[in-house]
N, C-alpha and C positions, 0 to 999 in steps of 0.2 A: 589572460587571466583563464585561470584552471578550473577544475572542476570539482566540487564540493559537494562529497557525497558524507552528510549527517545521522547518526543514528538517534533518535530521542529515546531516552530512556528511565527508569523509575524502579527502585528498590530491584534494578536485576544487574546487582552486580559477583552476582554469586553464579548466573549462566547466561552471560554476552556471546550464542552460540556461532554469531556471525563476526567474533573479533578477528579469527585469522583469515577467515576468507574475504572477508574487506578490510584489507590489510591499511587502505588510508582513510577511512571513515571515521571521524571523529564523533564522539558520544555526548550527545546535550544531558545535561541531568542537575540535577536541584543543588543548592548550596550546602546545604543540610547533608547531604548524601557525598560529597565530595571525599572526606576522608575513606569511605569504602570502599569506592570504585578507584580511588587511587593505587592500592593495593593490587589492583589487576590491570591498571591502566596508566602507561604512561602521561605524564603533565600534557606531553604535546598533541595526545586523544581526548584530550578530555575539552568540550566548553562548559564553563560552570555558568549557571544563571541564578539570579535569584529565586528564592522560595517562591517567590508572591506572584514572579513570572511564569510559572509553573503551573498546577493548581489543574490543570486537566488537558488531555492531551490536544484540544483544540487551541488551547491557550497555547502551547508549547510548541505548538506547529505555527502558530502564527509570530511567535517570536525570532523563531527562523527564519520564516517569510520576510521579515522585515528587518533583518539584521546578517543574513548569509546571504554571499553575492552569488548570482547566477553564473551560468548552470550550477543547478542544485537539486540533489538527489536526495531523497528523503528515503530512510528505509528503516523497519520497523525493528526493535530489539529483538525479535522471540525469529528472524529470518535466517536460514542455517546457509542459506544462496540459493543458486538461482540453478533452474532444470530445462528439460528440454523433451521434448516429442518426438522421435525420429524411426523411419523404417517401420515394417510390420513385425508380425514374428506369430507363428502357427503357434495354437493353443490347443495340447492334447485331446483329443473327445470333443474339442466345439467343430462345430460346422464352420464360423468365420473365420478370420485370421484378427488378431487384435494388436491396434496400435501399440509399439513399447511406452512404459509410464516410467517416471521419473529418472530419466538418464542426467544424474548431475555434473553440470558445469565443470571444468578447470576454473580457478583465479583468473588465469589471463584469457579464459576465454568467457567469462563472465564481465571484466572490464571489457573484452573488443563489444560485447551485446550495449553494455551502459553508454560507448560513445559512440556506437553505431543508432542506437535510440535516440541520443541528444541532435547527432547528426541529421536523421531522418525527421525529426520533429522538425528541425529549424528549416530542411531546406522546404516540409511542407506547411509549414506556417501554424503549427500547434504549438500551445502555447503549454501546453498538459498532457503526458505522455507516463506510458507503464506498461506494466505486464498481463497477462494473464494469470485469474486465480484459480485457474482449474488445472489440477499438474492428472487428472485423470484421461488417459488415451482413447481409450472409449470412447469421448466427446469432443476429441481434437478433429476442428475442421481443418484437414490440411490444404486442402484448397480456399480459403482466405486466411493467408497467415497475419494477416493484420486488420485492425477495424476502426474506425474516426467516429462513430458516435456510440460506444459502449465506456460504462464506467470503468476507470481504472483507481485502483482502492489503496487506501494511509498505507499499509507494509512496504507499498514502492512505489513511489510516485514523482517524477522527475519533472522538474519547474523552469523553463526558460523565462524571458521578461514577461511579467503581467502585474497587475496591482491588487489581484483575486487576494482575498482574505480567508480561512475558515470563519463559520459563521458558529461562535461558541453555542448558541441560543438549542443546535443541533445534537450537542451530547455524543456521544461514541458513533454518531451517524455523520461528522462532520468530512468524513472522505466523499463518503456518495453526495452531500452539498456540493463540493470542491466539483466535482465531475461535471456537474449538473450544472453551476455555475459557469464554469470553463465553456460547455458544451449554448450555453445560452447567450454568452458573449459574444463568442469566436466563429461558435457553429461546428466546431470540429476537436477534436483529440485523440492522442494517436496511440494505441494498445497493438503490442506484439504480440499475435495470439499463441504463435509457436513454443513461446519461454514464458515461466511463468518463475515464482518463486515458492520456496518451501519454509514453512514456518511451523511454529508450533504454539497456534492462538489458543486455541483449546485448554492444554495443560499444562501451560506453565506458570508458574506462581508471579505475582507480582505487578506491573505495570497495568493495560487499563482490564485485565480479567480479574483483578482486585475488586473494582467498580461492576461491575457487570450482574449487577440483581434484575431478578423477572422486573420489577419493579419502574426502574431506571431505564431496560430496553423500553418498555411499554411509552414510558416519556420520550425517550427519544424518537419513535417510532412514529408518535404522534406529530410529534412537531416538525419534522422532517414533512411528512406529509401537508400538513397545513400551511407550509409554505409555498410547493410545490403544488400540490392537488392530488389525490388518491389516482389520478389520471394518469399521471407521469410516476411518481412514486408509490407502491402501496404494500403494508404488511397484512399478516391476519389479523381481521377483530378479534378473534378470540383465539389467542394462538394455546395451544398444547404445552408448550414450554418454552424455555428461552431462546434454545435452538432455530425456533419458528419464526424468529424475531433477527436471527442473523444475517439473512439474506433478502432481500428485495424483491420484488418485482416492478421492475422499472421499463417504460414508455417514453421513448424520445424521438417525439415528431419531425426529425430531422431524415432526410430521405439520405441514402445513402447505407455503406457496410457498417 
């Protein structure tokens, strides 16, 4: 059985930044947008679902989890590629060295990381795995190349056999919830800290960006806090901007890295 790489997409037929990088990936799109996507994608690269199966990012992810065979990798449609932190270099005028930032992997290197990630997750008994969200070399912990108790986010999530589904009540926080579900049930998930994904979350039009209002973010933050408690996950009670609600403070009460 081969690896399935799928990219959920919505109203981004004019900017599929990872189309030529993730060459074997197929795009999951609503039927009403088939014509527009058909102008930039071959028939073989499109998985068309009914509009009512789309609706929200969690709902679409659940369709994928129920209908696409594992091993399954879901990547967001605004991910341009995979990057890594490697080596050190001198920064002129600075007292300390700085880790090199954002070295883009070649397509073949990215494919190798993906295959190795699935193999390692399988060998370690992790049903969920992903990559670091942080591409800033100053925060890269070179002595901790992997983690087993940290979040893996929606833009890059690898799934092996499990029965978990996204909680559609969580809205835009469905990826945090999926990680917490997996940690709660299986006690570990795999995150490769050396590698990260390069994406355009803040500026790319369409997709989930179109629905991320301050009110919606507040609603989703309070929903996931209510489910897991503010001891496990919490957001600012009085945020000054929507940006304050994009990243949470997560406490996973499981020993380990």
